[in-house]
C-alpha positions, 0 to 999 in steps of 0.5 A: 473426535478427531477429524478426517482428511475427508473431512477438513477438505469438505469443510475446507471447500465450503468455507472457501466457496461460501466466502469467494460466493459473498465477495464476488456478490458484493462487487455484482459478480456472480461466481459459476463454482466448478469442482474439478475431477479431471484435473485433481491429478494435476492439483486443481480442485476447482475452476470458477468462471466469474460473470457480471452479474449487473443484468442478472437475467444475462450474466456475461462471462468475465474470466476463469480462474483455477483453484487448488484449496487446502483445509487444516484443523491445525493452528496456523503457525507463522515463522518467528525467527526474525532472521528469517527470510520469511519471517512472519509468512505462513509456511506450507508444503505442496507437490512440487510437481502440481507447482511446476504445473501451475508456475510454468504449464498452466495458461490460466490465472490459478489461486492457492488457499488455505483454508483455518477451517477452525477460525474461518480463516482463508489465506491466499498465496499468489504462486504463479507471480512468486519470481523466487519459486522457479528457482527454489523448484530447480534446487528443490528437483536438484536435491531429489525432493518431491515436494516444497515450501511455499510461504504465504504472505499473513495479510492475504486474509481474504475478506471484504478489505483485501478482495480489491488486491486479490482481484487483481493479482487473479487479473494480472496471473492470467496474463502473466501466465499467457507471457511466459507460454509465448515468450520471444523466441532468444533468435530474434534480436534487435539491430540498431544498424539503422540508427548509423548514419553518416553525416558531418552534422552531429546534431542530425545524427542524434536527431535522425536516430530520435526520429526513428523512435518518434512516439516513445519519449524514454527508451530502455537503458539497454536500447540508448546504450546501443543507439548511434551516435551515443554509442562509441565502443562496448565502454558505453553504459549506464550507472545510476545517472550517469551515462557513458560513452567513448564516442567523442564526437558526440561526447564533445558536441555534448560539452558544447551545449550550454544556455545563452539568454534563456535559448540553448547554443552550441559554441561548436556550431552557432547555426544549431537551431535552439529548439532542435538542442532543446529536442535532444537535451528533453531526450536526456531528461525524459530518460533521466540522464543527468550526467554524461561520462567520459568512458575513453582513455583520455580525461574528460569532465563529466557534462551536467546535463541536468543543468540545461534541463528545462525547469518550466511548467507543463501546462498538458492534460496528464500534469494537471491531473498530477496536481489535481487541478480537474478544471483544466485538465478538463478544458484540454480534453475538450481542446481538440484544435491539433491533435497530433497522434501524441497528443492523442495518445496523451489525451487516452491516457489522462482519461484512463487515470481519470477512470474514463475507460470507455473515453479512454479505449476509443482514443486508443482504438482510434490511435491502433487502427489509424497505426502503421506497424510497418513504418513506425510500429510504436504507436501500434504496440502502445496503443494495443498493450493499452486496450487489453488493459483497458478492456479488463478494466472495462469488464471489472468495473464499468456497466454503463449501456455502452459497454458491450459496444466497445468491448466487442471492438476489442474484445478480440484484441491479442499480442500476436507473434510479431517478432519476426515482421517487425525485425523485418521492418523496424528491427531497430525496434525489437528490444522495446516491442518485447518490453511492452509486450512482455512486460519487461520493463516491470520485470527490469525495476523490481529486480533491481529494487528487490536487490536495492532493498534488501541491500539496504536492509542489511544497511539498517542491521549493521547501523543497529549493530554499530556499523556504518555503511555508504548508502551507494544502493540508494541511488541505484533505487531511485534512479531506477525507480524514477526511470520507471516511473518516466517510461509508464509516464510518458510513453502512456502505457497504463501500469500504475494502477496494478498491486505491482505498481504499489508493491515497487512503491512500497519498497522505495518508501521503506528503503528511504524510511530506514535511511532515514531512522539510521542511528550511527553517526558514521552511517550516511543518512537519507536526511532531506526528504525530496518532493518525488518520496513525497508524492509516492507517499500522497499517491500510491500508498494507503494511509495503513502504510504509512501509518506502519512506515512511521511506526515501524521505524519510529518517525516523529517527523519527516524534514522535507525540502522547501518546493516540498510545502508548495508542492503540497499547497498546490494539491491541496489548492487545486483539489479543493478549486476543482470541487464542482468536477469531483462528483464523477471522479469518487470510486474506488475502482479509478486509479487516483483514489481522492479519498486515499489521497487527501487522508495521506496529506493530511497524514503527511502533514502531521509530521512534516518538520515545520511549525504547528501554527504552519500545518494548521494553516493547510487544515483549515483549507480543509476545514473551512471547505469541509460542507462541500466535502462532506456532500463528496464523502471526501473528509478526510476522517483518518488524516484528521485523527492521526493529525490530531494524535501527532500535532499540538493543534489549538484549542479553536481549529481542535473544536472544528475537527470535533465538530466534523466527527460528530457528524460522522455516522460512524464515529470510531475510537479517532472520535473518542481520542478527539474529543479526551485531547479537547475537554482537557483543555477546556474549562470544567463549565465548558465540558458541561455545556459540550455534553448537554449539547451533543446529548440535546440535555438541560442538565447532565443528570437527565443524559441517558446512558443508552445513548450513542454517545455515552460510551465516548464521553466518559472521560469527559464526565470526569471533568465536570464540576464537583457538584454535577458530579456528585449528583451524577454520581449518586444517579448512577449507583443507583441506577446500579442498584436497581438494574446492575448493568456490567458494562456501566458499572465496569466503566463507572468504577474505573473512571471513578464516577462512582465509589467502588463497592465490592458488593457490586464487585462481587456482582460483576464477578458472578456474572462472568461467563463460564468458558471451561467447556468452550470448543475452539474448532468451531468459532473464531481466532482467540474468541475463547478470551474470557473478555469479562475475567479480564476487566475483572482483574483489571478492576482488581488491579486499581483497587488493590483486590485481593487477586487470591481470594476474589480471582482464584474462585473465578479461574474454573470459568475459563478456557482450558488453555488460558489457565496457566495465564490467569494463574500467573496474573492472579499472583505475579510473583509466587507463579512458577515461571517454567510455564511462563510466556513472555507474549503474556505481558503484551495482552490486556495493557491498561495502566492498571496492567502495567502499574502492576507489572511495573511493581513485580521485581520477579516478574521483570527478572523473569522477562530479563532472562526470556528476552536473553533465551528469546528476542522478542521486540515487542516484549523488550520494547515494553519493558525498557520504555514502560517497566522499567 
C-alpha cells in the first residue's frame, strides 16, 4: 500500500527524535523535544532544547537548535557522475524561501535532516555553514525559481561515530548565525597612520609599529601591507612566502642585517642591538615571511630573511606539549616566577590544548579583567574570544563540581559592538578586532585552501590524461595554511579542535597526496613530505582518513626528509616518558586525542620509505611499553594492524603484536589477519602449540567449536600436522552428521578441514531462508540479500557443483529485486546481458567468485562493453587487476 505524506512525516519524525534522544542521552544530555507550529510556515518542524542531565533532578539548559526534518520512502540516490561537482552526495530539493530564512535570518543553529524511513537512516546537512549556498540562492532567485537543490554529504549519516562532528557543527552554526547578523559596518575602517613616525633610526620606526601590536605576534597579511615602515606605495603586497615593498629605507635596512658569531648585526649601523634586531626578525619568522622582495622601479636582489631565523628549540609550555612532553609541560605550567601577560596567555592556551578548560578559563578571565581595551585592546579581544569558546566546551563536556562557579563568571560574555570605540582609541586595531570577532582568519584561509584544492584536483585530472603542469597552487596552499596555523598558535586563539580546522587540514593533506601521486614525468610533483605535513597527519585527522588517502592515491611508501624520523622518534619517546602524566589526558572531548595520535604515528611509520628494521625499532618501543599503555587503553591496535599489513615484520616482532591482540577484548578483523600472517611463517608444530595455548587444551582434538577464537583459528588449522588434521577431520565430520551446523560446514569445507560431501551440501541448501516475501520498507539497507545463498554459490564454485541442477531450484527463495543477479550468477555465459549491471561483479568477491569470473570469456567481453558506456572505477580496477 502506498504511504501518504502524513504517514511518511510521522515515521520520519519518530525516527529522528528517537535517534537524537538516544545519542544525547549517551553523552549525559537530555533532549527537550518541541514540535513547532508557529514556525511551520518558515520551514521549522522542531526546536530542541539540550539539557545537561548530569544531575537528573536539576537538568541545566545548555543550548537550543532548530530542525527541518524531511522523510522519504523512496531509495536514497547519490550522484554517480564523477565529473559532477557534488559527486557522491545526496541531492534534495527544498523551498528557496526556507533556505534564505535558515541561512540569512535565523539567529539559532538549525539542523536539516533527511530520514530514509525504509532503511532507518538519517542524513543531516549543515545548511547554515555551506559557503556555496548564498551564491546559488541568488542564482535561483534571479532565474525566478522558488526551490533550490541542496547536496547532502553521504557521510553525514547520524550515528554514534558521527555524533561528535554533528555536535560541533550545531555549536558552530549558532555562533556563525550571530556573526552574520552582527556583521561589522563597512564605514568603520582601520586607520594605520598611527604606525607612521618620523625618525632617522629605521629600527626605532619598526619597533614602534611592533609595540602598537604588542600581545599579538602574527598579523593578517592585509594589515602588514598597511603598516609603516613596511609599506611603501601601493606596490606593497604579499605573494606566498614573499613580501613585496618599494619602501627603500626599510628594504635597505633589512638587507643590511647579517649573522656574525651567532649574533645579529646591521652593516648599516653597528650600534643596533642584536636583541632588537632579533625582535624584528622574529616578527617575520612568526608571520611566515621567508623573503622580502623589491617592487620598486630599479633592480634589487631579494632578501632571504629565512636565513636569519632563530632555529633554536623553544622550551615553552605550548611547544613542549606539541612535542608530547607532558612532564616538562606541567613543570612549566607550575612555574609562576615571571608571568607576564604574554606568559599567562600562553599558559591559558596550553591548558586548553590539554583539555583543562577550567584552568584555561581562570587564566583568560584574569587577563580579560586586567585588560585595558583603551590602551591595548589585543589582550581584551583574544581573552574574550577564548572565554566564549571555553564556555561552550565547559557546558558540553565538563561535569566537575566547579562547573557552575566558572560559568557564572563568563556566561554573559558576548562580543559587543566595540568597533566605534576601538576606532576612536586604537584605530590601527580595527581590522584585527574584526578578524578575530568574526573569525575572518578562518574565512580567509578557507577560501584560499578551497581554491588551491580545486586547482590541484584539476592538475590530477590533467596528469591522468597526459598533461603536465607546474604546481604553483601548492606554494600558495602551503603558505596560507602555515600562516593560518601560526596565527592561531602564536596568538593563542582557540580554534584547532573545531571541525572547520579538521576540514581544511584534510584538504591540505589530500592536495599533497594528489601532487605526490602524479605519474606524468612532465608534471612537477610534491616529491618529499616535510615535517609540517606529517605533523598534520599525526595530529589533525583520524586513521580512517589516512587509510583513505593511502588507498585513494595508491601510496605504498612516503619519502620524507631526514628530520621527520627524528621528530617522530621525539614524539614517541616523550609520550612514553610522560606515562605517569597521561591518565587525566584520556578523553574524547580533549583537543589532544592521544589514542588517535599514537595510532596515526604507527600508521605513518608503516609507509615511510625506510628499511623495515628501522620501522621495527619504533614499534618495539611501543611493544616494550605495552603493559603501561594497556592500562590507559592506548595500545594502537588499528595502527599495528595497518603496520602488519604493510610491512614484512620479522617473526619475533609479529608474535609480540599477536600477543597484544590476544589480550584485546574485541578482536576484530585485525586479529585474524595478524594471526594468519604469523602462522604462515611457523612450522606445523609451532602452529599446533599456538592453538593449544589459545584454547588452553593439551590436544588439538579437544578444541571446542564454540570457542570465541575458533573462527579466527580456522586458517591455522589448515597448517597443522597431517595426522592431527586427519583426526580433526574425523571429529568435525562426525559432529556435522550428528548435529548439522551451517557455519561449521561452510567454514570446514571451504578450508578443506573436511571433505566435500554432496549430502551435507544438500542439507546446507535446504536451510537457505525464504526471502521471497521480504518487505524492504521495514528493515535496513540491503538486508534483503540472501547471504546464505551466496555462501552456497561460493561453495559450489569451489567444488565445481552443477549450478543449474543444484542452485537454480533455490532461486524461488530470493527477494524479487535480486532475481536477475542470481540468474546471471548461476549461468554467466548464457545470461541475457541486456539486463547486466557491472556493479554485480563487485559483490561476493571471494577467490572462487573471481576465478569463476576470470574463466568466463563472455562476461569479460560484456564488462568491456559496459565500461565504454558507463565507466565505473571499481569495476575497471577489478577487471584489469584480477580478471585479465
